[in-house]
PyMOL CGO cylinders between C-alpha atoms (Angstrom):
from pymol import cmd
from pymol.cgo import CYLINDER

trace = [
    CYLINDER, 51.43, -46.53, 43.46, 51.60, -47.87, 39.89, 0.3, 1, 1, 1, 1, 1, 1,
    CYLINDER, 51.60, -47.87, 39.89, 49.14, -50.52, 38.71, 0.3, 1, 1, 1, 1, 1, 1,
    CYLINDER, 49.14, -50.52, 38.71, 50.16, -53.13, 36.86, 0.3, 1, 1, 1, 1, 1, 1,
    CYLINDER, 50.16, -53.13, 36.86, 48.59, -52.60, 33.65, 0.3, 1, 1, 1, 1, 1, 1,
    CYLINDER, 48.59, -52.60, 33.65, 49.50, -55.86, 31.90, 0.3, 1, 1, 1, 1, 1, 1,
    CYLINDER, 49.50, -55.86, 31.90, 46.61, -58.31, 32.30, 0.3, 1, 1, 1, 1, 1, 1,
    CYLINDER, 46.61, -58.31, 32.30, 47.93, -62.01, 33.14, 0.3, 1, 1, 1, 1, 1, 1,
    CYLINDER, 47.93, -62.01, 33.14, 45.63, -64.74, 31.34, 0.3, 1, 1, 1, 1, 1, 1,
    CYLINDER, 45.63, -64.74, 31.34, 45.14, -68.13, 32.77, 0.3, 1, 1, 1, 1, 1, 1,
    CYLINDER, 45.14, -68.13, 32.77, 46.38, -70.66, 30.45, 0.3, 1, 1, 1, 1, 1, 1,
    CYLINDER, 46.38, -70.66, 30.45, 43.55, -72.63, 28.69, 0.3, 1, 1, 1, 1, 1, 1,
    CYLINDER, 43.55, -72.63, 28.69, 43.22, -76.14, 30.30, 0.3, 1, 1, 1, 1, 1, 1,
    CYLINDER, 43.22, -76.14, 30.30, 43.70, -77.85, 26.61, 0.3, 1, 1, 1, 1, 1, 1,
    CYLINDER, 43.70, -77.85, 26.61, 47.32, -75.98, 26.70, 0.3, 1, 1, 1, 1, 1, 1,
    CYLINDER, 47.32, -75.98, 26.70, 50.07, -78.27, 27.76, 0.3, 1, 1, 1, 1, 1, 1,
    CYLINDER, 50.07, -78.27, 27.76, 53.58, -77.46, 28.77, 0.3, 1, 1, 1, 1, 1, 1,
    CYLINDER, 53.58, -77.46, 28.77, 53.06, -73.46, 27.80, 0.3, 1, 1, 1, 1, 1, 1,
    CYLINDER, 53.06, -73.46, 27.80, 52.22, -74.46, 24.07, 0.3, 1, 1, 1, 1, 1, 1,
    CYLINDER, 52.22, -74.46, 24.07, 50.00, -72.04, 22.41, 0.3, 1, 1, 1, 1, 1, 1,
    CYLINDER, 50.00, -72.04, 22.41, 48.58, -75.07, 20.45, 0.3, 1, 1, 1, 1, 1, 1,
    CYLINDER, 48.58, -75.07, 20.45, 45.11, -76.03, 21.90, 0.3, 1, 1, 1, 1, 1, 1,
    CYLINDER, 45.11, -76.03, 21.90, 43.60, -79.17, 21.73, 0.3, 1, 1, 1, 1, 1, 1,
    CYLINDER, 43.60, -79.17, 21.73, 40.73, -78.43, 19.39, 0.3, 1, 1, 1, 1, 1, 1,
    CYLINDER, 40.73, -78.43, 19.39, 43.56, -77.15, 16.90, 0.3, 1, 1, 1, 1, 1, 1,
    CYLINDER, 43.56, -77.15, 16.90, 45.39, -80.47, 17.32, 0.3, 1, 1, 1, 1, 1, 1,
    CYLINDER, 45.39, -80.47, 17.32, 42.11, -82.36, 16.69, 0.3, 1, 1, 1, 1, 1, 1,
    CYLINDER, 42.11, -82.36, 16.69, 41.34, -80.58, 13.53, 0.3, 1, 1, 1, 1, 1, 1,
    CYLINDER, 41.34, -80.58, 13.53, 44.59, -81.50, 12.26, 0.3, 1, 1, 1, 1, 1, 1,
    CYLINDER, 44.59, -81.50, 12.26, 44.41, -84.86, 13.19, 0.3, 1, 1, 1, 1, 1, 1,
    CYLINDER, 44.41, -84.86, 13.19, 40.94, -85.32, 10.82, 0.3, 1, 1, 1, 1, 1, 1,
    CYLINDER, 40.94, -85.32, 10.82, 41.53, -86.76, 7.74, 0.3, 1, 1, 1, 1, 1, 1,
    CYLINDER, 41.53, -86.76, 7.74, 39.92, -84.61, 4.90, 0.3, 1, 1, 1, 1, 1, 1,
    CYLINDER, 39.92, -84.61, 4.90, 38.45, -86.44, 1.89, 0.3, 1, 1, 1, 1, 1, 1,
    CYLINDER, 38.45, -86.44, 1.89, 39.62, -84.97, -1.27, 0.3, 1, 1, 1, 1, 1, 1,
    CYLINDER, 39.62, -84.97, -1.27, 37.78, -87.44, -3.64, 0.3, 1, 1, 1, 1, 1, 1,
    CYLINDER, 37.78, -87.44, -3.64, 34.68, -86.43, -4.93, 0.3, 1, 1, 1, 1, 1, 1,
    CYLINDER, 34.68, -86.43, -4.93, 32.37, -87.49, -7.83, 0.3, 1, 1, 1, 1, 1, 1,
    CYLINDER, 32.37, -87.49, -7.83, 31.80, -85.79, -10.86, 0.3, 1, 1, 1, 1, 1, 1,
    CYLINDER, 31.80, -85.79, -10.86, 28.30, -84.24, -9.51, 0.3, 1, 1, 1, 1, 1, 1,
    CYLINDER, 28.30, -84.24, -9.51, 29.86, -83.22, -6.40, 0.3, 1, 1, 1, 1, 1, 1,
    CYLINDER, 29.86, -83.22, -6.40, 32.65, -81.25, -7.82, 0.3, 1, 1, 1, 1, 1, 1,
    CYLINDER, 32.65, -81.25, -7.82, 30.10, -79.83, -10.36, 0.3, 1, 1, 1, 1, 1, 1,
    CYLINDER, 30.10, -79.83, -10.36, 27.86, -78.81, -7.51, 0.3, 1, 1, 1, 1, 1, 1,
    CYLINDER, 27.86, -78.81, -7.51, 30.58, -77.10, -5.57, 0.3, 1, 1, 1, 1, 1, 1,
    CYLINDER, 30.58, -77.10, -5.57, 31.55, -75.13, -8.73, 0.3, 1, 1, 1, 1, 1, 1,
    CYLINDER, 31.55, -75.13, -8.73, 28.20, -74.06, -9.13, 0.3, 1, 1, 1, 1, 1, 1,
    CYLINDER, 28.20, -74.06, -9.13, 28.23, -73.24, -5.60, 0.3, 1, 1, 1, 1, 1, 1,
    CYLINDER, 28.23, -73.24, -5.60, 31.07, -70.87, -5.91, 0.3, 1, 1, 1, 1, 1, 1,
    CYLINDER, 31.07, -70.87, -5.91, 30.19, -69.42, -9.07, 0.3, 1, 1, 1, 1, 1, 1,
    CYLINDER, 30.19, -69.42, -9.07, 27.15, -68.22, -7.67, 0.3, 1, 1, 1, 1, 1, 1,
    CYLINDER, 27.15, -68.22, -7.67, 29.32, -65.93, -5.22, 0.3, 1, 1, 1, 1, 1, 1,
    CYLINDER, 29.32, -65.93, -5.22, 31.64, -64.79, -8.05, 0.3, 1, 1, 1, 1, 1, 1,
    CYLINDER, 31.64, -64.79, -8.05, 31.16, -61.07, -8.70, 0.3, 1, 1, 1, 1, 1, 1,
    CYLINDER, 31.16, -61.07, -8.70, 33.53, -59.70, -11.05, 0.3, 1, 1, 1, 1, 1, 1,
    CYLINDER, 33.53, -59.70, -11.05, 35.13, -56.40, -10.53, 0.3, 1, 1, 1, 1, 1, 1,
    CYLINDER, 35.13, -56.40, -10.53, 33.56, -53.48, -11.82, 0.3, 1, 1, 1, 1, 1, 1,
    CYLINDER, 33.56, -53.48, -11.82, 35.10, -50.62, -14.00, 0.3, 1, 1, 1, 1, 1, 1,
    CYLINDER, 35.10, -50.62, -14.00, 33.63, -47.39, -14.57, 0.3, 1, 1, 1, 1, 1, 1,
    CYLINDER, 33.63, -47.39, -14.57, 33.91, -46.27, -17.91, 0.3, 1, 1, 1, 1, 1, 1,
    CYLINDER, 33.91, -46.27, -17.91, 32.42, -43.77, -20.41, 0.3, 1, 1, 1, 1, 1, 1,
    CYLINDER, 32.42, -43.77, -20.41, 30.47, -45.24, -23.30, 0.3, 1, 1, 1, 1, 1, 1,
    CYLINDER, 30.47, -45.24, -23.30, 28.74, -43.67, -26.16, 0.3, 1, 1, 1, 1, 1, 1,
    CYLINDER, 28.74, -43.67, -26.16, 25.72, -45.48, -27.45, 0.3, 1, 1, 1, 1, 1, 1,
    CYLINDER, 25.72, -45.48, -27.45, 23.35, -44.38, -29.69, 0.3, 1, 1, 1, 1, 1, 1,
    CYLINDER, 23.35, -44.38, -29.69, 19.92, -42.83, -28.12, 0.3, 1, 1, 1, 1, 1, 1,
    CYLINDER, 19.92, -42.83, -28.12, 17.33, -45.42, -29.36, 0.3, 1, 1, 1, 1, 1, 1,
    CYLINDER, 17.33, -45.42, -29.36, 19.45, -48.25, -27.66, 0.3, 1, 1, 1, 1, 1, 1,
    CYLINDER, 19.45, -48.25, -27.66, 19.73, -46.60, -24.30, 0.3, 1, 1, 1, 1, 1, 1,
    CYLINDER, 19.73, -46.60, -24.30, 15.85, -45.91, -24.70, 0.3, 1, 1, 1, 1, 1, 1,
    CYLINDER, 15.85, -45.91, -24.70, 15.55, -49.49, -25.41, 0.3, 1, 1, 1, 1, 1, 1,
    CYLINDER, 15.55, -49.49, -25.41, 17.36, -50.67, -22.46, 0.3, 1, 1, 1, 1, 1, 1,
    CYLINDER, 17.36, -50.67, -22.46, 15.60, -47.93, -20.30, 0.3, 1, 1, 1, 1, 1, 1,
    CYLINDER, 15.60, -47.93, -20.30, 12.20, -48.86, -21.27, 0.3, 1, 1, 1, 1, 1, 1,
    CYLINDER, 12.20, -48.86, -21.27, 12.04, -51.74, -18.55, 0.3, 1, 1, 1, 1, 1, 1,
    CYLINDER, 12.04, -51.74, -18.55, 13.06, -49.35, -15.77, 0.3, 1, 1, 1, 1, 1, 1,
    CYLINDER, 13.06, -49.35, -15.77, 16.15, -49.26, -13.57, 0.3, 1, 1, 1, 1, 1, 1,
    CYLINDER, 16.15, -49.26, -13.57, 18.92, -51.27, -13.76, 0.3, 1, 1, 1, 1, 1, 1,
    CYLINDER, 18.92, -51.27, -13.76, 19.40, -50.85, -17.38, 0.3, 1, 1, 1, 1, 1, 1,
    CYLINDER, 19.40, -50.85, -17.38, 23.16, -50.68, -17.09, 0.3, 1, 1, 1, 1, 1, 1,
    CYLINDER, 23.16, -50.68, -17.09, 23.04, -54.01, -15.79, 0.3, 1, 1, 1, 1, 1, 1,
    CYLINDER, 23.04, -54.01, -15.79, 21.21, -55.40, -18.37, 0.3, 1, 1, 1, 1, 1, 1,
    CYLINDER, 21.21, -55.40, -18.37, 23.75, -53.71, -21.06, 0.3, 1, 1, 1, 1, 1, 1,
    CYLINDER, 23.75, -53.71, -21.06, 26.14, -55.54, -19.19, 0.3, 1, 1, 1, 1, 1, 1,
    CYLINDER, 26.14, -55.54, -19.19, 24.42, -58.76, -19.29, 0.3, 1, 1, 1, 1, 1, 1,
    CYLINDER, 24.42, -58.76, -19.29, 23.98, -58.29, -22.98, 0.3, 1, 1, 1, 1, 1, 1,
    CYLINDER, 23.98, -58.29, -22.98, 27.35, -57.26, -23.66, 0.3, 1, 1, 1, 1, 1, 1,
    CYLINDER, 27.35, -57.26, -23.66, 28.62, -60.38, -21.54, 0.3, 1, 1, 1, 1, 1, 1,
    CYLINDER, 28.62, -60.38, -21.54, 26.24, -62.95, -23.66, 0.3, 1, 1, 1, 1, 1, 1,
    CYLINDER, 26.24, -62.95, -23.66, 28.08, -61.44, -26.80, 0.3, 1, 1, 1, 1, 1, 1,
    CYLINDER, 28.08, -61.44, -26.80, 31.80, -61.86, -25.17, 0.3, 1, 1, 1, 1, 1, 1,
    CYLINDER, 31.80, -61.86, -25.17, 31.02, -65.42, -24.42, 0.3, 1, 1, 1, 1, 1, 1,
    CYLINDER, 31.02, -65.42, -24.42, 29.58, -66.31, -27.93, 0.3, 1, 1, 1, 1, 1, 1,
    CYLINDER, 29.58, -66.31, -27.93, 32.60, -65.06, -29.14, 0.3, 1, 1, 1, 1, 1, 1,
    CYLINDER, 32.60, -65.06, -29.14, 34.60, -66.75, -27.05, 0.3, 1, 1, 1, 1, 1, 1,
    CYLINDER, 34.60, -66.75, -27.05, 33.09, -70.26, -27.82, 0.3, 1, 1, 1, 1, 1, 1,
    CYLINDER, 33.09, -70.26, -27.82, 34.39, -69.57, -31.52, 0.3, 1, 1, 1, 1, 1, 1,
    CYLINDER, 34.39, -69.57, -31.52, 37.61, -69.02, -30.99, 0.3, 1, 1, 1, 1, 1, 1,
]
cmd.load_cgo(trace, "trace")
């Protein structure tokens, strides 16, 4: 005797006429979203987004002077992050000049 392996789902009470669309989805579509925001709100939103921004990292081989490496390492771990931050500051300063 073979057993029916397909499980039959009961229709969700909000689904009408065999439609897969549920009432919640319909309500979400019907809501209006205000796209108007004040300048301070938009700055706040941009700041929040940028706080999550993490640029892609690419491994490189870089030959630096020993005294430069020693200077960055003197503060302990994460010296590569500090080198990256210093290079980024120089990059941003140069970009402002252009």
